[in-house]
N, C-alpha and C positions, 0 to 999 in steps of 0.2 A: 540459683534462679536464672531462668533463661531470659536473655535480652531479646525482645521483639523489635528488631531494627526497622526504621523507615529510611527512605532514600536520603543519603548524606550523613546518617548517624554512624558513630563509631563506638567500639567497645573494646576494652582491654582484654587480651587473651590470657587466661590464667595458666596455660600450659602450651607447649610447643609441638606436641605430637597430636595431630588432629585428623579427623575425617570430615569431608565436606559432602553432604548428601543432597542430591538434586532430585526433585520430583516434578514432572512436567505432564501436561495433558496429552502429549504426543511425543514420539521419539525426537530427541535432540542430540546434537553433538556437544560433548563437554570437553573442555581443554583448559589449560592454564599457561600464562606467560610469566616469565621472570623479568623484572625490571631493575635497573640500577638506581642510583640515588636520584636521578632525574626522571625516573619512570620510563626510561627508554629500553626497549627490547633490543639487545645488541646483535641478535642474529637468529636464524632458524633453530640453532641449537639451544636457544633459551625458551623454547616453546614445547610443551607436552601436549600431544594431540593423538588421535587414533592411530596414525601412521608411525608415531614415535612416542609411545606412552610413558616412558620412564626417563626421569632426570634425577640427579642427586637430590634427595629430600622430597621428591614429588612423583606421583604416579596417578594416571588418569585412565578412564575407560577406553577400550579399543573398538567400541562400536557405538552406533547411534541407538539410544534407548530412552524410554520414558523415565527411567530411574538410574541414577549414577551414584557411585561412592568414590570420591577422590581421596587419596592418602597424602598427607602433608607432614613432613618433619622439618620444622623451621630451623632447628639446630643443624641439620644436615645440608642446608642450602649453602652454596658458595658465599664467601664473605662479601663479594661484590653485589650480591642480590639484596635489594632493600624492599622489593614489592613483589607480591604474587597476585596476579589478577585472574580470577576464574571467569572463563568465557563460555557462553552457550550460543549455539547456532542451529538453525533448522537445516536438515540435510537437503541437498539439491538433487532433483531428478529421481526421487523415490516415491512420488505420488502423494506426499503428505502436505500439510499446510505450508504456505510460502511466506507467512507473516505471523508474528507472535500474537497479533490481535485476533487471529482466527482460532486460537487454542486457549486452554486454561492457563492462567498465570502461573509461571514456574515458582516453585517453593524451594528455598535453600536453607539448610541447617548446618551450622558448624558444631561439631560434637567432639567430645573426647574419645579415646579408644574404647571406653566402656559404654559408649552410646549416649552419655549424658549431654544434653543439648546446652551449648554455651550461648549461641546467638542464632536467630532465625530471621529470614527476610523473604517476603513475597514480592515478586517483581510485577507490580501492577502498573497500569497506564501505558503498556506497550500497544502499538497498533501496526504500522507498516514495517516495523523493524524485523529483519530476519536474523540478526545477530545482536548479542548484548553482552556488555561487560557487567557481570552480575555483582560481584563483590571483590574486594581486595584485602589482602593481608599485608600490612606495611609496618616497617620498623621505624619507631619514633623514640629517640633518645635511649636506645638500647633495649626498649621494650617493644613487643609486637602487639598490634591492634588489628581488628577487623572493621572494615567500613562497608556499608551497603552502598552500592554504586547505581546499578540499574540503568546504565547509559546504553541506549539502543542505537543500531545503525541500519538504516534502510538498505544500504548497498551491501550489507552482509559482511562476511568474514574479512574480505579484502580491505574494506574501509576501516574495520575495527583494528586490524593488525597495523595498517598504515598509520592510524591515529596514535599508536604506541611507538612510532618511530622505526618500524621494521622496513628495511629495504627488501624489495621483491615480495611485497605483501600479496599481490594478486596471484603470483605463481604459487606461493605456498598455500594460499586459500584454495586454489584449484586442486592442488595435490591432496589436501585433506579431504575435500569433498569427493574426490575420485576414490580415495581409499575407503571412505564410508560407503559409497555407492557400490563398490565391488565386494563389499563384505570381507575385506582383507584382514580385519582385526578379529581378535578373539575376546572372550569375556575378561573383565578386569581381574587381575591377580590380587590375592590378599595383601595386606600391608607387609612390608619387610619384617622379618622376625626380630625379636628383641633379645638383648643379651640378658644374662641373669641379673644384671644390675637394673634392668628395666629400660635401658637405652636402645633405640632402634639401630640396627646395623646400618652403617653408612655405605652406600654403594660406591665401589671403586671406579666403575666405568662411568663414562659421560664426562662432559666438560666441567671442570671445576672453575675455570676462568677462561672464557673464549677470547680474551685479549682486549685490546683497546676498543672502546666504544666508538661508533661512528659519530659524526658531529650531531649534536642534539638539535632538534628543530627549534626555531625561534620561540622565545617565551612570550607570553602575553604582556604587553606593556601596561604598567599600572596607571592607566589614565581614563578609561571610559567604557563601560558597557551600555550606556544609554545615550542616544543621540541628542535629545533635548537638553539644553543646559540646565533647565529647571529640575531635571532628574539626572544630572550628569553622573557618571559613574567612574569607577576606578580602573577600568581596563579597556583599552582601545580595541583590542581584538580578543575579546573575552573567550576563553575556552568554553566549550559546551559544559554546562553544569554536570558534575560527576565524572567528567573525562579526566584523563591524566594531565597533571599539572607539571610543567617544566619550568624551573626557576633559573635556568642557565642564562647568562648575559647574551642578548641577541647578536652581539658582534663577535662573540667568541666562536671560532670555527676549529676548535681543537678537540682532542680526545677528552673524555670526562676527567675532571680534576681528581687527584687522590683524596681519599677520605681523610679528614683531619685526625691527628693523633688523639686517642682518647684521653680526656682529662678528668674523667670521673668513672668509677666502676659502674658496670651495667646494673640496671635495676633487677632485683629479684622478682620472680613471678608473683603477681598480685600486688606489687609495690610500685608506687610512682617513681619514675626515673628522676635522679638528681639533675636539675637544670644546669646547663653549662653554656656560657656565652661563646658563640662561634662554633656550635656543634654541627652546623650544616656543611655541605661541601662547597669548595671554591678554591681558586688559585691564590687567594690572599685572605687575610682576616676580614678586610672590608667586604669582600664578596661573600664570605661565609656568613657574616652578620646580616648582610642584605638578604640572602636566601633564607636565613633563619627567621627574620622578621616577616617575610612573606609566608613562610610556613605557619607562623603563629597567626597571621591574618586569616589564612585558610582554615586552620583548626577552629578559631573562634567563630568564623562564619558558619561552618558546618555544625559545630556544637549547638549554636543558637538555633539553627534551622531544625535540627533534630528535636530540640526541646519544644519549639513552637509547633512542629508537626505532631508531636506526642500530645500536647495540650489540645490541639484541634481535634485529634482523634478521640481523646477522652470526652470532649464536649459532644462530638458527633455521636459517639456510642451512647452517651447518656440520653441524648434526644431520641435516638432510635428505640432504646429500651422503654422510655416513657411513652412514646407513641404506641408501641406494641401493647404495653400494659393498659393504657387508657382507652385503646380501641375496643377493649372488652367491656361491655356495659356493666358486667358484674363487678368490675373493679372501681366503678365510679361511686359506689355507695359503701358505707362502712369504712373500715380501716385499711382495706386492701390497696386502694390507690395511694394512700399516704405511705404505706410500707414500700410500695414499688418506687415511689419517688425517693424515699430515703435510701433504699438500696442502690438505685441508679446514681444518686449523688455520691454515695460512699465509694462506689467503684470509680467514679470520675475523680474524686479526691485522691484515691489510692494511686491511680495511674499518673495523675499530675505530680503527686509527691515523689513517685519513683523517678519520673522524668527530671524533676528538679534536683533530686539527689545526684543523678548522673551528671547533670549540667554543672552543679556546684563542684563536683569532683574535677571536671575538666577545667572549669574556670580557676579553681585553686591552683592546678598545675600550670596553667598559662600565666597566672599572676606571679607564681614563683619564678617562672622563666623570664617574664618581663623584668622582674626585680634584679636579675643578674645580667640581663642583656643591656638595659638602659645605661648603666654606668660604664659599660664597655664600649659604647658607640663612639666612632670618630666624629669630629666636629660636623662634617657634612650631614650626618644622620642624627645628631644630638639636638636636644632642645636648648633654648637659650639659657636655661638654668643649670645646664650641665657644666661642671668645673672644667671640662676639657677646653672650653672657649677661653679661659683665662690664661692658658698656656699655648694657645693656638699660634701656629706659624703658617704663613701662606705656603701651600704645597707647590712642589715642582711638577706634579702630575695631576691630571684631572681625576677626581673620584668618580665612581660609577653611578652615584645617585645623590639626591638632595632631599632633605626633609622639608615638606610644605606645611606640616601641622600634625595633628593627632586624630585618630578615629576611635569611636567607641560605640557600643550597643547598649540599649536600655537594660539588658539583663545584668550588666555590671558596668556602670558608668565609670568606675575608677580604674578599670582595666583598659589602658590606652595603647593602641598600636600605631607606631609612626607611619605617616603617609609619605612614602618615598616615590620619587619620580626619577627616571634615569637621566643621566647627562651624557652628551649635550641634550638640551630640551628638544623634544620632538613635536611639541605644540606649545602655543602661547597660553597665558594665564589671564583670566578675567576675575578681578576682585569686585564682587557685586556690591555696590554702594546704595542700592535701592531699598526703600522701606518695605517693599513687597517681597523682599528676598526670603524673609522668614518671620515667624511670630515675634521673636526677640527683636528683630530689626524694626518691626512695625511699632514697637513701643518706644523707640528711640527718636530723639530729635534728629532731623535731617542733616543739619550741619555737623552734629556730633558723629553721626554715622559716616558721613563722607570723610571726616578727619580720620576716623578709625580705619576706614578702607585704605586711605593713603598711607597711614602708618604701617599697615600690614604689607602694602606693596614695598615700602622702604625696607622693611625687615627682610623680605625675599631678595630684593636687589643687593642688600648688604651681604647676605649669606652667599649669593652667587659670586660676588666680588671676592669674598674671603676664601672660597674653595677653588677658584681658578688660579693657575700659575700667573705670576706678575706679568701684566701687559697683554694677557690673552683674553681679556674680557673688558668691554667698555659699556658704560651705561649712559644713554641719552634720555632726557626728560622733556616732555611736552606738557606745559601747564598754561593753557591759553589765557586764562584770566588771572594767573598768578595767585590763585586761591590756596595753593598747597605749600606756601612758603614755610609754614611752621613744621609740618611733618618732614619736608625735604631738607631742613636745616642740617641734620647730621651728615647727609651726603655732600651738601654744598660746603659746609665748614671743613670737612675732611679733604676736600679737593679731589674726590674720586670720580666725579662726573666727567664725561667727555667734553662738556661745555656747560655754560649756564643754562638753567631751565628755559626752554623756548616759550615765549609768550607772544600773543597777538597773531594775526593772520600771517604776517611775514615770517615770524619765527617757526610757526607750524609748517609752512610751505618749505622753508629752508631745510629743516631736519628731515622731513619726509622725502624731499628730493635727494638729499645726501644718501639716505639708506636705500632708496629705490635704485639709485645709480649703482650702489655697491652690489645689490642683488643682481642687477642686470649684468654687470661686468664679470662677476664671479660665475654666473650661469654660463655666459658665453665662453669664458676661459675653460670651464669644465667640459662643456660640450665639444670644444675644439681641441681639447687636450693640450692647451697652451697656457698653463698656469704661470709660466715665466713672463708672459706678455702683459700681466696686470700692471697698471700704473704704479710707480714707486710710492706715491702718496696714499695709496689705498690701504686701509687697515684691514687685514685679513683675519684678525681675531674675532671672537664671538661678540655680537652686539646685542644689547637689550634696550628696547625702547619702552619707557614707562610713559603712559598716556593718562593724564588726569582729566576727569569730568568730560569724557567723550559722550556725545558728539558736539559739545559746546565749542565754538571756534573752528569747526571743520566745515568747509564747503564741499560741494560734490566731488571736486577733483581730489581733495584731501581724503575724503571717504574712500574713493576708488583706490588711491595709493595705499591706504591702510589695509584694505582688503587684500591687495596684492602682496603686501608684506606678510600678512597672516597666512596666505596660501603658499607663497614661494619662499619666504624668508627662512623658515627653520632648516630647510635642506642645505642652505649655504651659510648658516650661522647668524641669522638675524631673527630675533625673537621679540614677541610682544608681551607686555605686562600692562593690562588696561584696568583702570579704575573707572567704573561706569555704572549707571543705573539704566537698565534696559528700557524701562518705561520712558526715559528721556529720549530714546532713539525711535519711539513709535512713529514719529512723523515721517521717517524714512520708509515705513511700511516693511514689506518682506525683503527689501534689498539688503538689509544687514543680517538677515537670518544666517546665511552661510558664514559670516564672520563670527557670530556668537557660537555656532555649532563647532567651529574649529578650535575654540578655546576651552581650557579646563576651568570650570567655574568654581571659585571658592568664595568664602564670605568672611567679613571682618568680625562677625559674631558667630557663636555656635549655631549650626543648622544641620538638619538631617537630610541632605539632598544627594549625598554620594551613595553609590551602590557597588557592591562587590561583584566580581565576575563569576562567582560560583553559584550562589543561590539568590542574589539580587536583594540582599537586605538593604534597608535605608540606614546608613551609618551616619552618626552625628560627627561632623567635622569641627574640630577645635582649632582656630587659627593660632599661629605662633605669637607669643608675647614674651617680653623681657621681664625679669623679676622686678617688682616695685623698688625704685631707688637705685637700681643697678646701672652701671655705666659700661656694661659689656658691649653694647653697640658701638659706643665711641672708641673703646679699646680695640675692637676688631677692625674698625675703619682706619684707625691709626696704624695698625699692623699692615693693612693693605697699602697705605701711603708709603710707609717705610720700605716695604718690599719693592714697590715700584721705583723708589729712589735708588735702592741698592742695585736694582737691575738696569738702571739707566733709562727707564721708560717714562 
């Protein structure tokens, strides 16, 4: 059965020897790029195009045409290749259309060698784009899948190749268009011959491994695709939906890490791969697990997007068929109209059931993967119920990320994806204590909600203290009215705070003045290149300021200082963790809007306000909680205290 894909949907490939057929309303240039585990094209030798149509396991057309047949042998690709992206572009300077919106939507079919269609995709919705990443074949846990992409580029081939990390993209794009314009290419050759055993002959020529990859472009930071905190999202610089996703750590400027050694046999064609914890790439197991979690996050987002799109398509198709049927007056009497409605609903139900079957298969595979990944997580990534916390030792090196809670979608609420943010924190956090934050919050007592918000903040502060090396992280607390004494008791009793919680106007002013001075001095030292000139009493470690019940107890000067810390602090190691109800700050008008927008909004109760960077789903955020009756928080804080004493801090 052919899978009719929509943008973002994926489908498992039952075989590795394929043809990709392209039909377009006007001549187009067809090509393909090879990508490594990060989706990066390592060089021009990893691109098949009309001027260089053959690579190991890949062959494309040598001319612009309205129809193309690309030959792919996934088994013949170099081992360093994890992604094949099929590209289409309009030829330049030949008198044809200059944008895809002026021609019929291209149609792509992935077929077997016998012509049997495996998956199809129609690239609708294109307008000013003159180049498009049509679809990609990608390796996931030893199995190959096809994903419908449909990502267009108004600036053409050069922008598309640059988006895949290719150096010299503009020059290569110009040479491809020049080859097409001069008709230097000939018609596509047939697929490579097969051996008597049925395997295609692997070509000996061409690069099998072009060497170390260039530094990968920075990855999207998982913090925000939407500006308004009310719809805050999970990625600060979200990649364009459907574009290549790079999970490399943004501060790593090295060649791509080696592929982890296989710990499970690859899946047989047609069978789901056996999940393995840490099967992503990375320099350490922590980095591999981090990358794997983000891969699971993306897979779940796209699987749900494909299902929802298929359901919408089924409903739309039913409505159209009913409209056509009932527009005929002859169908309004007798049983013809009833039969038309029944047939339309039956088709809708069939399409919906097929989409649900695909979704359930993908969800089952992700659930199996989550079941093996969760127990393998290090403390910084693990939930408070993970046994790893009972044997936790304060590390000597900073981990690359921290868990802030869990995310899930309504299609399967039991499938939770950890929400990880990179360390050191690149923006502050706002725990929303307002009753207008969500439907669940509206049903709660205000005092209970504020206490839950402060307890959530305490759990985050404790986790940060537990994952930083001894003495490299300090926590300050501002509690103007002293209303958070109960939730703050674990931190106070363990002696892990930099000082007693500040109360009253003088306490607020003292803490803000201290941290503002630290930001100013470090900024001046950095700009002057004179780090040795900092005062000896200045704590250069990371600082976290926990603020309760903002803006109560804050005058205009204190508000200005807090905004300054939010804007300038993260770059020099000063971070905010605010517990506040935005409605309480309405008296300040828009003056505080920049402050709220600069913070990552989370809630003390479950709420669906976070969005992913790929398709923009509303994800339900579940805040962290300790198991009922557990003393894990006290044990972890005691370990922090003991580590500080041992280090003489």
